[in-house]
C-alpha positions in Angstrom: 15.6 -0.2 -25.2 18.5 1.1 -27.3 20.7 3.6 -25.4 20.5 6.3 -28.1 16.7 6.0 -28.3 16.3 6.3 -24.5 18.6 9.2 -24.3 16.6 11.1 -26.9 13.3 10.8 -25.0 11.9 13.9 -23.3 12.9 14.2 -19.6 9.4 13.4 -18.3 9.2 10.3 -20.5 12.6 9.1 -19.3 11.6 9.5 -15.7 8.4 7.4 -16.3 10.5 4.8 -18.2 12.9 4.5 -15.2 9.9 4.1 -12.8 8.1 1.6 -15.0 11.2 -0.4 -15.4 12.0 -0.5 -11.7 8.4 -1.6 -11.0 8.7 -4.4 -13.5 12.0 -5.6 -12.2 10.7 -5.6 -8.6 7.5 -7.4 -9.7 9.6 -10.1 -11.3 12.5 -10.6 -8.9 11.9 -8.5 -5.8 13.9 -5.5 -4.6 16.8 -7.3 -3.0 19.9 -6.8 -5.0 18.3 -4.3 -7.4 20.8 -1.6 -8.3 20.7 1.7 -10.2 23.1 0.1 -12.8 20.6 -2.8 -13.4 17.7 -0.4 -13.8 19.7 1.8 -16.1 20.7 -1.2 -18.3 17.1 -2.3 -18.7 16.1 1.3 -19.6 18.9 1.8 -22.1 20.4 4.6 -20.0 23.5 5.1 -18.0 23.5 4.9 -14.2 24.2 8.7 -13.8 21.2 9.3 -16.0 19.0 7.3 -13.6 20.4 9.1 -10.5 19.6 12.4 -12.2 15.9 11.6 -11.6 16.3 9.5 -8.5 19.3 10.4 -6.4 19.6 7.0 -4.8 17.9 3.5 -4.6 15.9 4.5 -1.5 14.3 7.4 -3.5 13.6 5.2 -6.4 12.0 2.4 -4.3 9.8 5.0 -2.5 8.7 6.3 -5.9 7.8 2.8 -7.0 5.7 2.3 -3.9 3.9 5.6 -4.4 3.2 4.6 -8.0 1.9 1.2 -6.8 -0.3 3.0 -4.3 -1.8 5.1 -7.0 -2.6 2.1 -9.2 -4.1 0.3 -6.2 -6.3 3.3 -5.4 -7.6 3.3 -8.9 -8.8 -0.3 -8.3 -10.4 0.7 -5.1 -12.2 3.7 -6.7 -13.9 1.3 -9.1 -15.3 -0.7 -6.2 -18.8 0.0 -4.9 -21.5 1.3 -7.2 -21.9 4.6 -5.3 -18.1 5.1 -4.7 -18.2 4.0 -1.1 -16.2 1.1 0.3 -17.9 -1.7 2.2 -15.9 -4.2 4.3 -15.7 -6.7 1.5 -14.5 -4.0 -1.0 -11.6 -3.2 1.3 -10.7 -6.8 2.1 -10.9 -7.9 -1.5 -9.0 -4.9 -2.8 -6.1 -5.4 -0.4 -6.1 -9.1 -1.1 -5.8 -8.6 -4.9 -3.1 -6.0 -4.5 -1.0 -8.2 -2.2 -1.4 -11.4 -4.1 -0.9 -9.7 -7.5 2.2 -7.8 -6.3 3.7 -9.7 -3.4 7.2 -8.2 -3.9 5.8 -4.7 -3.6 3.8 -5.7 -0.5 7.0 -7.0 1.1 8.9 -3.8 0.1 6.2 -1.6 1.5 6.2 -3.5 4.8 10.0 -3.5 5.2 10.3 0.2 4.3 7.5 1.2 6.7 9.3 -0.5 9.5 12.7 0.9 8.7 11.2 4.4 8.2 9.9 4.5 11.8 13.4 5.9 12.6 13.1 9.7 12.3 16.6 9.8 10.7 15.5 7.4 7.9 15.4 9.3 4.5 11.9 8.0 3.8 10.5 8.8 7.3 8.5 11.8 6.3 7.4 10.3 3.0 6.1 7.2 4.8 4.2 9.3 7.4 2.6 11.3 4.5 1.7 8.1 2.7 0.0 6.8 5.8 -2.0 10.0 6.1 -3.0 9.8 2.5 -4.3 6.2 2.9 -6.2 7.3 6.0 -7.7 10.3 4.1 -8.7 8.1 1.2 -10.5 5.7 3.5 -12.3 8.5 5.3 -13.5 9.8 2.0 -14.8 6.4 0.9 -16.3 5.0 4.0 -19.7 6.7 3.5 -22.3 7.3 6.2 -23.3 5.1 9.0 -20.0 5.1 11.0 -18.9 7.2 13.9 -15.5 8.9 14.1 -14.4 7.9 10.6 -10.9 9.2 11.1 -10.3 6.8 14.0 -12.0 4.0 12.1 -9.7 4.6 9.1 -6.6 4.5 11.3 -7.7 1.3 13.0 -8.3 -0.2 9.6 -4.8 0.7 8.4 -3.3 -0.8 11.6 -5.4 -4.0 11.2 -4.6 -4.4 7.6 -0.9 -3.9 8.2 -0.9 -6.5 10.9 -2.5 -9.1 8.7 -0.1 -8.2 5.8 2.9 -8.6 8.1 1.7 -12.0 9.4 1.0 -13.3 5.9 4.4 -12.2 4.6 6.1 -14.0 7.5 4.0 -17.2 7.4 1.9 -17.5 4.3 1.5 -21.2 4.9 -0.5 -20.5 8.2 -2.5 -17.4 7.2 -5.6 -17.5 5.1 -5.1 -14.0 3.7 -8.5 -13.3 2.2 -10.6 -14.5 5.2 -8.2 -12.9 7.7 -8.5 -9.5 5.9 -12.3 -9.8 5.8 -12.5 -10.8 9.4 -10.4 -7.9 10.7 -12.0 -5.3 8.5 -15.5 -6.5 9.3 -14.9 -6.5 13.0 -13.3 -3.1 13.1 -16.0 -1.5 10.9 -18.7 -3.2 13.0 -17.4 -1.4 16.1 -18.0 2.0 14.4 -21.4 1.3 12.9 -24.2 3.5 14.3 -28.0 2.8 14.3 -30.5 5.4 13.1 -30.6 6.9 16.6 -26.9 7.5 16.5 -25.8 4.9 19.0 -23.0 2.5 18.2 -24.1 -0.9 17.2 -22.7 -3.5 19.7 -20.4 -6.2 18.1 -21.2 -9.7 19.3 -18.9 -12.7 19.6 -15.6 -10.8 19.7 -12.5 -12.9 20.1 -11.1 -12.7 23.6 -7.8 -11.2 22.3 -9.6 -8.5 20.3 -11.8 -7.7 23.4 -8.6 -7.0 25.3 -7.3 -4.7 22.6 -10.5 -2.8 22.0 
């Protein structure tokens, strides 16, 4: 976009332009080596104009992830005829998001690990994001499960584990089946029968039995 055109856009439109451009660049080339100057050049803005909306690259990357999350949630919401999410809905939704946007998946994993440090600038935001994901799952799991908050947190942990393993060794991990196996097993542990008792899960892998 020409500089003079970008600079004449309303502030809220300029912010969205910066965010959309950063998402596109990360989707094409990843986030390594991405700079404010590069984003600004592709927007038709100056670097100071970009930092007016996003004070540093960490802030911009976090905003990109939150935007990506919102788009992924829209995909999830469309799953399930009654608005609830079955195991297959969750596994397929995560699979599609990860394979369609692998650079964003890698950025999300790296930032989540780095932000474990309380002094990290994205620490609070990542904790809030995690709680938002848990809350979304709780609202979409529907009836038939006990302790949906614990179930949602176990699902997040299991999905993050599969995602990390796939990003490290994609040649060894069948992503779609691994996601479905983990989600099905975790959700199965929280199913309840009409009398309210938990449904026993058969044929659990030995490693999972030790972790349960």
